[in-house]
C-alpha positions, 0 to 999 in steps of 0.5 A: 066144822064143815069142810068147805068145798072147792067149786071147779069151773068147767070152761067150754074148749073151743077148736081154734083155741088149741095151739098146734106147736111144729113138729121137731124134724130130727135126722136118721141115718139109715146104713143101707138106705131107704126102701125102694118105692113102687114103680107105678104102671098104671096111675089111679084117677085124680092122681094130678101130677105125680110122676113115677120114679125114673130110677130104680135102686137095688140092694142084694141083702146078706144073711147078717143083714149087710148090703153086698151089692147096690145098683141103680139103673135108669128107667123102670121096673122092666128094664133089663137088669129087673128083669133077670132080677125077677129070675130066681137065679137073676140075683147069682148071675148079676153077682157072678158077673160082677167077680168078673168085672163085669156090669149086671146091666150088660149081663142083664142086657145080653140076657133080655135079647138072647131069650127074655131072660129065660132058660130057654133050651134050643129046639134044633138038633144040629145046635148046642146053642142053649140056656138064658144066655144062649150059648153054644158047648164050645163057647160056654166051655172055653168062656168059663174055664177063662173065667175060673182061671182068672177068678177061681172063687167062682168055682164056689158059686156055681153048679159044675165046672163041666158043660152040664154046668151050661143049664144052669142060668146062674153058672152060665152067666160067668161064661157071658160075663167072660165072653162079654169081657172078651168083647170089651177088651177086643172093641177097646183094642179097635178103639172103642175106649169103653165098650156098651152092651149095645157096641158088644152085641155083635161080637156076642151075635157074629164073633171076634171078627164080624163083632168089630168090623159092624161096632166101627162101621158106618151107620148106612152100611149094610149088614150084609156086607158083614154077615153072611147071607145065610145067617141073615134071616137066622138072626131076623135081620133083612137083607137090606138092613142097615147097620143103623136100623140094626142097631136100633132094633137091638137097642129098643130090646136092650132099653136104657141097658144098652147104654150101659158099659160092659166092663165096671172099672 
């Protein structure tokens, strides 16, 4: 008896006959947050109305993979904090500032104005002002010792507790952050409740007394009323420049970091 073969008929399958099932949404928790997106500088032709993100979130990750710090800045990657982070010592400088209660944005704003966040050595043999934060040896040493007294644990994160540490930007950042902290305290005593990087600029540039005077001055007042004539030109200030004009020029250099508060808490 012969076995009967079963005939299989092949039916043509039309593309339109496929059934499309909707994908099920799934929520995934990402402990360290989503990865950073690319900030476009030049858009490609045909990209339409796409707009690059206006804020940047930067996370510092430890060797074990945990998040050490998270900082969000309003603006593009050309802002002060991103400029400082682009340096090999940038993250260490930011961490040292945070340890003193100073916001990394405010420290970076000072760094950008002083040196463009580069470790610049003075060309003037009569001055000891040097480094990424352009501090004199005397101011640097005094501020560094004060910072180490308030937070001794910082000693383990810096190159040298002596004046030679001035040549290391991350170490100099400790002194610069302490000086900014002193500036904020001074301006709070002068009536400015939450001093910003822009508010403290005159203190950092011209010292405590003039710093408070300029920070609280009317915008129409002349800078020459507070800064000695022999210091105007060396600081790029014209004789007829007003306080408001000077602040505007500084704010333009600092970018969005100009409004960053000095104190983190």
